[in-house]
C-alpha positions in Angstrom: -65.8 -143.0 -27.8 -67.8 -140.1 -26.3 -67.0 -141.3 -22.7 -63.2 -141.2 -23.3 -61.7 -138.3 -21.4 -58.2 -138.5 -23.1 -59.9 -138.6 -26.5 -61.8 -135.4 -25.7 -58.5 -133.9 -24.5 -56.7 -134.4 -27.8 -59.7 -133.7 -30.1 -58.9 -130.0 -30.5 -55.3 -130.8 -31.4 -56.5 -133.4 -34.0 -58.9 -130.9 -35.5 -56.1 -128.2 -35.6 -53.7 -130.6 -37.4 -56.4 -131.8 -39.8 -56.8 -128.2 -40.9 -53.1 -127.4 -40.9 -52.2 -130.4 -43.1 -55.4 -130.6 -45.1 -53.5 -130.7 -48.3 -51.3 -133.6 -47.2 -53.5 -135.9 -45.1 -57.0 -137.0 -44.2 -58.1 -137.4 -40.7 -60.8 -139.8 -39.6 -62.1 -140.2 -36.1 -63.6 -143.6 -35.3 -65.9 -144.3 -32.3 -64.8 -147.8 -31.1 -68.2 -148.4 -29.6 -69.8 -148.0 -33.0 -67.1 -149.5 -35.1 -65.9 -152.4 -32.9 -65.0 -154.5 -35.9 -62.6 -151.9 -37.1 -61.0 -151.6 -33.6 -60.6 -155.4 -33.7 -59.2 -155.4 -37.2 -56.5 -153.0 -36.2 -55.9 -154.4 -32.7 -56.9 -151.2 -30.9 -56.9 -152.1 -27.3 -56.5 -148.7 -25.8 -57.9 -145.3 -26.7 -57.1 -142.8 -27.9 -55.0 -144.6 -30.6 -53.6 -142.6 -33.4 -52.8 -144.5 -36.6 -51.0 -143.3 -39.7 -51.7 -145.0 -43.0 -49.9 -144.8 -46.2 -51.2 -146.6 -49.3 -53.7 -148.4 -47.1 -51.2 -149.8 -44.7 -50.5 -148.7 -41.1 -47.1 -147.1 -41.0 -47.1 -146.0 -37.4 -49.3 -145.7 -34.4 -49.4 -144.0 -31.0 -51.5 -144.7 -28.0 -52.6 -142.3 -25.3 -53.2 -138.6 -25.0 -50.4 -136.2 -26.0 -49.8 -132.5 -26.5 -50.4 -130.8 -29.8 -46.6 -130.5 -30.4 -46.1 -134.2 -29.7 -48.9 -135.3 -32.0 -47.7 -132.9 -34.7 -44.2 -134.3 -34.5 -45.7 -137.8 -34.9 -47.5 -136.7 -38.0 -44.7 -134.6 -39.6 -42.3 -137.5 -39.2 -44.3 -139.4 -41.8 -45.2 -136.6 -44.3 
């Protein structure tokens, strides 16, 4: 959501990781204000929420802002 400070904080890290791992993963940013049904479907109660999917299923998720290195570790763990 555009008003979410922590989301804005991690946006550059997400963009950087999307570029770094472009051949291994796809990154999608969802605005919960515009896609409320998706937020409900995946029980997103706090933002930012990072979700990793494999074969259409959620394999892990993380809530809250974090540093680039923490987010990268979260992603690499599942590659």
